[in-house]
C-alpha positions in Angstrom: 68.0 37.8 211.9 69.3 41.2 211.3 68.5 43.2 208.3 71.7 43.0 206.4 71.5 39.3 206.4 67.9 39.2 205.4 68.5 41.6 202.5 71.5 39.5 201.2 69.4 36.4 201.5 66.3 38.1 199.6 68.6 39.4 197.1 70.3 35.9 196.5 66.7 34.3 196.2 65.6 37.0 193.6 68.9 36.4 191.7 68.4 32.8 191.6 64.9 33.2 190.3 65.6 35.3 187.7 68.4 33.1 186.3 65.6 30.4 186.2 63.2 32.4 184.4 65.6 33.5 181.9 67.3 30.0 181.2 66.3 28.7 177.9 65.9 24.9 177.5 65.6 22.8 174.6 63.7 19.4 173.6 62.8 17.3 170.7 59.5 17.8 169.0 57.7 15.1 167.4 55.1 15.9 165.0 53.2 13.2 163.1 50.2 13.8 160.6 46.8 13.1 162.3 48.5 13.4 165.9 49.2 16.0 168.6 52.6 17.5 168.3 54.8 16.5 171.1 57.8 17.8 172.9 60.4 15.9 174.7 62.4 17.8 177.4 63.8 17.3 181.0 62.5 20.6 181.8 59.2 21.0 183.9 57.1 23.2 181.9 53.9 25.1 182.2 51.0 26.5 179.8 52.8 30.0 179.9 56.3 28.8 178.3 56.8 29.4 174.9 58.0 26.9 172.5 60.1 27.5 169.2 59.5 24.3 166.9 61.8 23.6 163.7 59.7 23.1 160.8 59.8 21.7 157.0 60.4 24.6 154.7 60.2 24.6 151.1 61.4 21.9 149.3 61.5 19.5 152.4 64.3 21.7 154.0 64.3 22.1 157.5 63.7 25.8 158.8 63.3 27.7 161.8 60.8 28.1 163.5 57.0 27.8 164.2 55.8 29.1 167.6 53.9 26.5 170.2 52.3 26.7 173.5 52.2 23.8 175.9 48.7 22.2 176.5 49.4 19.4 179.0 51.9 16.9 179.9 51.3 13.5 178.8 52.2 9.9 179.2 54.9 8.9 177.0 54.1 6.1 174.5 55.9 2.8 175.4 57.5 3.2 171.9 59.1 6.7 172.4 62.1 5.7 174.5 64.2 9.4 175.4 66.9 10.0 177.8 68.7 13.0 179.2 72.3 11.8 178.4 74.0 14.8 180.2 72.3 15.0 183.6 70.2 11.7 183.6 67.1 14.1 184.5 63.6 12.6 183.8 62.3 13.4 180.3 58.8 15.1 180.3 56.4 14.9 177.5 54.3 17.5 176.7 51.4 18.0 174.1 51.9 21.0 172.1 49.7 23.2 170.0 50.9 25.5 167.0 50.1 29.0 167.3 49.6 29.4 163.6 48.7 26.4 161.4 51.5 24.5 160.4 51.6 21.8 157.7 53.6 18.5 158.2 52.7 16.1 155.5 55.2 13.8 156.5 56.2 12.5 159.9 59.0 14.8 161.4 61.5 15.1 164.2 63.4 18.2 165.0 64.5 20.7 167.7 62.5 22.5 170.2 63.8 25.6 172.0 61.7 26.7 175.1 62.0 30.2 176.5 60.9 33.6 176.6 62.9 36.6 174.7 64.9 34.1 172.6 66.1 34.3 169.1 66.4 31.2 167.2 68.3 31.2 163.7 69.4 28.4 161.5 73.0 28.6 160.8 74.3 26.1 158.2 73.0 22.8 159.5 72.9 24.1 163.0 70.5 26.6 164.8 72.3 29.5 167.0 70.2 30.3 169.9 70.4 33.7 171.8 68.8 34.5 175.2 69.5 37.2 177.7 72.5 35.0 179.1 74.4 33.1 176.5 74.7 32.5 172.6 74.9 28.5 172.4 74.4 26.0 169.4 72.1 23.4 168.8 72.7 20.7 166.8 71.1 16.9 165.8 72.7 13.9 164.7 71.7 10.4 164.1 72.7 7.0 165.7 71.9 3.7 164.4 68.6 3.8 166.0 67.5 7.4 167.1 68.3 11.2 167.3 70.6 13.2 169.5 70.2 17.0 170.2 73.4 18.5 171.3 73.5 22.1 172.9 76.9 23.7 173.4 78.0 27.1 174.4 81.4 27.3 172.8 82.9 23.6 173.7 80.9 23.4 176.7 78.0 21.0 176.5 74.8 22.5 178.2 72.5 19.4 176.9 72.2 16.1 175.5 68.6 14.8 174.9 67.8 11.5 173.0 64.9 10.2 171.4 64.6 6.5 170.0 63.2 6.4 166.4 62.4 2.8 166.9 64.0 1.8 163.5 67.4 1.9 162.0 69.0 4.9 160.3 72.1 5.8 158.8 74.4 7.2 161.6 75.9 10.4 161.0 76.9 11.2 164.6 80.6 11.7 165.6 82.3 9.1 167.4 82.5 11.0 170.6 79.1 12.9 171.6 
């Protein structure tokens, strides 16, 4: 292989690697009192990944965000059905640990954003996620028995996760997800 082809191949591999490293992903956080917090995501993660988790703020309102780290991948509880409705990848379940203590007096299910050098801000009922490559919006809604997390860049859908709640809730999702 000549030097020019080797250089182009190496540059392409480096470019692909940096795109993977800079990529931001998301998941659904499940935090129940007395149990370790869990993260449901189609991304393969390691202990080096940084996670920002939606929290319950003053007056029970959602706010952003508590930082957490990945402790380890765990087996999903049979009642915790989850799916990647966009690309049908396997959903991994990770046990998390909050960097600073967080008080969740009641069970809570919300968004989690995974990545380094990201900025997550609440914008109305949604979250705006800014990383080195994109500005996207993360929103949630409920179908009859579960929560949907949808991530979009403009009108382009980047992700759609689902987590069954195991009980009926008042649906508020649009007719077409």
